[in-house]
N, C-alpha and C positions, 0 to 999 in steps of 0.2 A: 250342228248348223248355227245355233246361237253363239257358240264360241267363235266360229268362222266370221259371223256378222260383226261381232265385237272387234275382232282383229281388223276387219275391213274398215270399220269406222275409225279405229285408232290410226290406221295407215292413211286414210283420207285426211284426218286432222294433222298428221305429221307433214303431209304434202302441202296443205294450206299454210302451215307455219313456215315451211321451207320456202314457199313462194313469196310470202311476206318478207322473209329475211333476204331473199335474192333481190326483191324490189327495193328494200331499204339500202342494201349494199350498192346497187346501181345508182341510186340517187346520191349517195355519199360520194361515189366515184366522180360523177358528173358535176354535181353542184359544189362540192367542197374541195375536191382534189383536181378537178379539171381533166379527168381521164375518161376517154370514151368507154362506155359500158360494154360495147361490143368490139372485139378485136378486129382490126383492119386486116384484110386478106393480104395486103402488100407488106405486112409487118415482117421484119427480118427475125426469124426465130433463132438464128445463129448469133445474134447480137447478145453479148453477155449481160447487157444492161436492160434488155427488153422487159424484164419483170420488175424493174425498179419503180417505185411509186413516189412521186414528189410530195414533199410535205411543206406546205406554204406557211410562213410565219404570219401571225395575226397583225403584226405591225413592223415597220421598218426600224432598224437599229443596228447595234454592234453586238456580235456574239461575245458574251463574257465567259460562259462556261459551256462545255459539251459533256453530256452525260452518257452518250452512246458511242459505239464504234461500229464499223461495218460488220454486219452479221449478227448484231445484237437483236434479240427478240424483245419487242416492246408491246405493251398493252395500250389501250386507249387512254389510260390515265397516267402514262409515263411521261416524265419531263425529259425532253430530248436536248434542248438547248435553253440557255438563259440569254435573252436578248434585251438590251436596254437602249433607250434614246439618251445619248450623252450630250445633246445640245444644251441641256440645262441640268445642273447638278444641285444637290442639297449639301450644305455644310452644317453639321450639327455641332453647335457650340454649347459648352457648359458655362453658365453665367451665375455668379454669386447672387444669393437671394436679396441682398440689400439693394441691388440695381433693378429688381423686378418691377417696381412701381414706375420706373422711368422708361420701360421698354414698351413699344407699340409695334404692331404689324405695319410694314411699309417703311420703317426707319432704315436709312442707308447703313451699310456695313462694308468693311474691307477685309479680305481674306488673303493671308500669305501662306505659302507652302515652301518647304525646303528645296524643292526642285527649281524654283525661280526666286532666289533670295532677294533680288532687286526689283521685284514686280509685285504689285498688289492687285487683286481681282475684286472688282466692285460688285456688290449685290444688295439685296434688301431682305429684311426680316419677313419671312413668309408665315411663320406660326410660332406661338409661344407654347411651351410645354404645360401640361395640366397639373403636374405633380413634381415635387422636389425629390431629388435623390436622397434617401435617408442617410447615406454614408457621407456624401460630400456636401450636402445642403445646397446643391446647385440645381438650377432649372435648365432644361434643354431648350435651346432656341434654334429654329430651323432658318437658315439663310439660303435664299434662292440665288444661284449664281449662273449667269449666262456663260457657257463654255465655248466661246468662239475659238476655232482652230483646234479644239480638242486637247488643249494643253493640260487641263485638269483631269485626273484619273480617279475612279472610285477607290475608296479606302485610303486616300492620302491623309497624313496628319497635317493639320493646319492650325494657324493662329488667327483669331477673328478680332477685329476692332469695330465696335459699334459706336456710332456718333450719337451720344445722348443729348447733345446741345448744351447750352449754358443759360444762365439767368443774369439779369442786371436790373437795377432800379429803373422805373419808368413812371411817367405821368399818364394816368388813365382817367377818362371821363365817361359818363353814360353814353351809349351808342346813339340815343335820341337827341343828344345835345347839339351836335354839329348841324348846320343848315347851309344850303347853297344860296348865296346872295350875289347876284350880278357876276356870275361865273367864278366866284371864289367860295371856298369852304370857310365858314366863320363859326364862332361860338359867341354867345352873348355873356359878357362879364359884367357883374355888378360893380359900378364905380361910385354909387351913392345910395341913399335910401330908396329912391325911385328912379335912379339913373343907371343906364346900361350902355355898354359899348360893344359894337360888332367887331370882333377881333379876328383877323385872318389867322388860320392855323394850318399846319401840315400834319396829317394823320398817318399813323403807322398800322400796326397789326391790331386785329380784333380778337378779344379773349372774353368769352362767356358774358356777352352783353355789354362789354366795355370796349373802348377804342383808345389806342395809345396816341398821345399828342407828342409829336416829335419836335415841333417848333411852334412858338406863338403864345405859350402860356408858361407861367412859373408857379411853383408851389405856393399855395395861399390864395390864388385867384378864385373868386366865387363864380362858378359857371352855372348858368341856368340850363337845366335839362327839361324838366316838366314845364310846358308852356313856351318853349323856345320858338315853336312855329308861330304862335300868336305875336311874340316880339318881332319876328321877321316881318309879319304882315303890317304891324304898326310902323316899323322902320321904313318899309316901302311906301306906306301912305304919307309919312312925314317927308320923305325925300321927294315925292311927287308934288306935295303942297309947296315945298320950297322952290321947286323948278317953275311952278306956276307964278 
């Protein structure tokens, strides 16, 4: 009797486990595969495809590789297809280490491929590599390329040109030196021991707390930076007194 009771408990446990598995499979069919858990009475059993189960891709894209054929037995962990979104591609360029200090994410780049010799594809640096190749002493640079029309294909060989920009001599003054005076940008230039002139200037780019003067100053001019706002106030007071 004890043996029979043990077998009964084992059988009841097996039934409960089977019910849990059936419930899990039904949820998987309905929630993930979109297949009714219960077969419709109107289903045509003579249809050779009535037992096929659709497999939905997690994202839209282009099928690059297929690892299965009709009739292949697969498991839950099997890779069936490789799908990729080709609207944007990565070009991996090898750049010599002497140019590394000039590279920044976001810099423009042009990529050329042999398939389109008279056309350059525009992109931008997306990421710089963290380590150099010990054999070539180059660093990998990822260039993000919009692939309009799908002209570019994965695994193409390409040549990349990265615009590093140039440098030239320029005249820079502290960023606090320029002041707005009667609708003009001016700087105060020392013309004597206690004499100053409000000189209109045209400003350019700002670099690390300094601003470029494109027009209005020449090398050697003594520009007032600290206290320029006080000079502006005194200049306005003097102008108002002269008008009175």
